[in-house]
Each structure stands twice: as structure tokens, then as C-alpha cells.
N, C-alpha and C positions, 0 to 999 in steps of 0.2 A: 211930363217934361218934354221940351223940344230937344231931340237927341240927334247928333251926328254919330253914325255907327261906322267903325273901321274894322274890317276883317276880310279874309280871303278864302280859306279852305272850308271843307265840310264841317270841321270842328266849330267854326264860327257861326254857322247857320242856325244852330239850336238857340243861341243867345239872341240873334236877330229876331227869330220867330217868337221867342218868349217876350221880348220887349214889345213887339207888335201886338201880341195877344193881351199884354197888360195895358193896352190902350195908350201907350206913350206915342208921341208925335215924332216919328222918324223923318226928319226933314232932308236927310241926304245920307248916302252910303258911299264910303270909299273902299275900293278893293284894288288889288294888284292888277296890272294890265293883262288882257287875254294872252295866253301862251300856246305855242304849238304843242300838241299832245299826240303820242303814239308814233308808230313807224311812218305814217303818212304825214306827220306834222300838221294835223288839222288844228287851226286856230280855235281855241276853246275858251269860253268864258269861265271865270272862277265861280264856284258854287254860291258864294255870297251875292255876286252880281245877279245870277239867275234868280235867286230868292227875292232880292230887292225889286227886280223888274216885274216879277210875278205879282208883287204887291203895289206896283205903280210908284215906287220910290225912286227918285233921281239917283243915278250912279255916277261916280267920278273915279277915274282910273289914271291919276297922274304918274308919270315915270319917276318923278322926284317930288319931295316935299320941301326942297331947299331953296327954290328960286322965288318963293313968295306967292306964286299963283294959287297954290292950294290954300294958303292962309287967307287970301282974298276971297276965295269961294266960301270958306268956312265962316268968315266974318259976315258975308252977305246972308248966309243961312241962319246966323245968329242963334246957335244952339245954347241951351242951358248947360249942357254937359256933352262931352265926347266919350263914347264907350268903345274901347279897343279890345278885340279878341283875335289873336293870331293874324294880325294885319301883315306883318312882314317888313315893315319900315319903322325906323326910329323917328318919333315926332320931335321936331325942333321946338325950342322954347317959345318961338313966335306963335306956334299953334297951341302949345300947352297953356298959354296965357289967355287965350280967347274966351273960352266958356266961363260963365258965372261960377259954376261948380268945378271947374277944371276938367281933367281927363282921368278916367279910371280904366284899368286894364284887368281882364280876367286871365290869369296866368296858371298854367297847368302843373303846378307843384306847390308844395308847402314852403313858401319863401321864408327865409332867404336861401334855402337849399334849391339847387337846380335852376338858378337863373339862366336865361339864355334861350336859344332857339329850339332845343329838342329835349325838353324836360321829361316827356312821357317815355321816350325810348331809353334815355339814360337811367331813369329810375329802375327800370326792369333790368337793363344790362348790368347795373351796379348791384343788383340783388336786393333792392329795397323790398320790405314787406308791406309798407303802406305809403301812400302818397295823398294827393288831394288837389284842391284848387285854392287860389288866393285871388281876391279882388283887392287891388291896391290903388292908391292915389298916385298917378304918374308924376315923375320928375324927369330931369334930363339924363339920368343914369339908366343903365341896363337893368330893369326890374329891381330898382333900388328904392322905390317910393314907399311911403307909409302904408301899412297893412290896414285894410278896412274890415275884411271878412275872410274867414277860411272855412273849408269843409274837408274833412279827412275821410279816406276810404282805404280798405285793405286791398292789396294786390293779390289776386289768385295765384296759386302755385303754378298753374299752367297758362295763366292769362298772357296774351300777346299784346304788343303795343297797339295793334289795330283794334283789339277788343277794348283795351283801356281808353283809347281815344274816344270811342263811342260812349262809354260810361261817364267819363269826365266831362264830355261836352254837355251832357244832360245836367250833371251836378253844377257845372259852371253857369249854365243858363239860369237855373233857379237862384243861385247865389247872387248873380249879377242883378237880376230883377229886384231881389230883396235889398241889395246895397243901394240901388238907385232910389228905391222908395225911402230908405233910411236917410239918404242925403237930402231928398226933397222934404222930408218931415223934420229935418234937423236933429235926428237921433243917431246919426252915424258917429262912431268913435274910431279914431285911428291910433296906431302905435308904430313906433320906429322899428325897423328891422335890426336884428343883431348881426353886425358885420362880421363878427368872429365866427359865425356859423355859416357864412355864405359859401356856396359851391356853384359851379357853372356847368351848363349842359350845352356844349358847342354844337354847331351844325353837323349833322351826320354826313359822312362821306363814304362812298362805296367801299374803299379799302379798309375802313374801320371794321367791317363785318367779316374780315378774313378770320377763319378759325385755325389756330395753331395748336394742334393736339399735344405737341410736346411741351408747350409752355402755358397751357390753360388747363384747369381742373374741369372735371365733368360738370360740376355745378356752374362754373363760369360759362362753359359752352352752352348749357341749358338756358341760362339767363340771356346769353347773346342771341340764341336762336329765337327766343320769345321777343326780345327787345328790338331786333332788327326786322321783324316780320310786320308788315308785308313789304317794306322797302328799307334797305336794299336787299335784304335777306342774307343770313349767314351763309358762308360758302367755304369750300376748300377745293383743291385741285387733285384730280385723279387722271394720270396719263396726260397731263397738260391740258385737261378739259375742266372747266368750272362746273362744280356740282353744288347747287344750292341746298341748304338744309331747311326743310319746311317745319318738321317737328322732330323732337328728340326727347329722350328721357335718361336720367342717370340710371346706371345699371350695376351698382356695387363696386367692388374693389378687385384688383388683380396684382400679380407680382411681375407682370410684363412691363417692359420699357414703354415709355410714352410714345404714341404715334403708331402703334402696331395693331393691325386687325386681329382681334381675338376670336371673333365668331362671325361667320358669313354664310349661314345656311338660310334660315328664315328671317334673320335680322342682321344688321351690320353693326357690330359692336367694336369700338376702338378704345384702346387704352389711352389714358390722358395723364397729365401731371399728377404726381403724388399717388400713383397707382389707382386712381379712380377710373371708372368705365362709363362711356357714353354710348347709348344705343340710338342710331339714326333711324327713326321709324318712317319718316316720309321725306323724300328727297326729289330734286329736279335736276337731272343731268343736262348739260348744255345741249340745246337744240331739242329738248323733249318737254313733255308736260309733267307736272308733279305726279309721283308714283310712290308706292310703298317700297321700302328697301327690298322686300322679298321679290317684287316685280322686277326691280333693276337687276338683282342678283341672278334671276332666272335667265336674263338675256346677256348679262355681263358678269360672269362669276369673278369673285375676288378671293383669292386664297388666303386662309388664315396665315398670319405671319407677314403679310404684305405691310410694308412701311408706307404710311401716308405722308406725303410731302417730300418724297425723294424720287 
């Protein structure tokens, strides 16, 4: 089929490559505009743009889809279908109506749960044991369209959002190619989403990753550490300096009040809500590289009984 592909980050690249490998005719790719990256603010092309250009596919990077210019470009490309994976912009109805087979979206959750911008992170932060991907027929709502295909997978007990991103991108690519083939063959079957089961996964902001030992259980902290890795990274403050938590594990129970350092020799163990304990095994003090808790404690001892957050 003639396809216009719309995506931006690494997560989207796997699907674009899979569609190319399946011999579909990708007539154009839409991606977000190039953005400054790093401390030197070097203008950098998004991964999908790099992939498309490597395959000689025309790339379009409009700042908006609302002024009609993008719609005119797509009309001239005359695609049979538009495939969207983590593009980062909402498609107006004018664009949704252009292709013969409409627009489909590969979303990184089992819809209707975790609609929105950050489903992978929120699944882990919220302690889910399984997740998956959904390919849906797009409508004007936020991830509200009819479901075409789903694929489910277990979330590992220690799996981070970064690791889950990689796994789901591969699953999504295979599922999207299958869905496109089913649509082309006329065998695709859709079903409505159950609105009563809908939940949302809002955009992640840095302040969301703050760890409050007094009001979070060790299990909640463990999930937050995994879910917010590698951006923005869970963190707390020690002597008014930010300390990122790279890895942590639950460490049993204690009768200490929440927020107190219980052990600080070879590991940093802190009491949490409901008497649970969390061991911070890898951390990154402000201005330093990631290190083991033991390495930090050698250079910066923290006495047992220290209250974190005061």
C-alpha cells in the first residue's frame, strides 16, 4: 500500500523499518521539527527523519498540522493509509479523512488503559504486571478509536521504562505490519473501546519523579525508580543537593519511622511508608557520575538515623 508514516522518536523507527521491509510504498514521512540537544544545544534531527532519509524517503516537519498546509501535502502524496507511531501531534479531522483506509495508530498500552503521552512509564510507575501495544483506527479523540489489534506482554520485576520501550517497539512494529496487511486484505476486524475502563497517562514532568520516603512505600519507590528511568530519573534531596536514584530494591520491613536512614555501611537503606524498607543500590549525586551506594558512602558518609527530606 501507499503509506504516509508519522512518527518521531527511536520507538517509531522499528515500525517504519518493518513497513519498508514488508515492501510497502512509503511515499512520505512526517516527523517533529529538529530540536536542540545537549548542553551545547546542537540542532539534531529526530530518529525517524534520519531513518527515512537513509532510505531516500521524503521527510516533512511542519510546526503545526492546523493551518491546512500539511493536509495539502498529504493530499498530493495520495496515500492509501496513514500509519502513526509516537508522532507527538494530534491529527485534525481534515487529515484523518484523507486516506482511503483512514489513519491507524500504534499505541504503547492495552487500550483503553493508559491513553495519552506516556503509557510505558506510567504502566511501570503504577505497578502493572503486564502491558502491551494496541493498533487502533484513529478518530478525533485522544487514543479513543476502535481497536484493530492488540499484543500483550509481561513486565519484568526489574524492567525499566527504557528496557520496556525497546521491547514494545519491536512488538508494535510486527503488529502494525500485520494490521496493515489485514486492512489491505479486507480481513481487519475492529471493536469499540470500553470507556468505563479508560485511564490516562499524562506527559511526564521532572517534578513527578521526586521520591517522598515518608509518604511512599518501598514498592511504590521501586516502581518509580524503574518507571522514570532513564528520564527524568527518580530523585531526592540530600543537603539540598539532588541525588538521582538509578537502581533500588525493596529490603524488607522495619519499625523505624518513614524517611530515616536505617543502614549506611555497604548500602543505603531508608525506611518508607508502612514500615517498608528500600535499598538504594545505584545513585547519582548532583555533579557526579552514577555510582554504587557503597562508593558514595565511602566519600560522603551518612549516619544511620539521618532523616531524609529535612
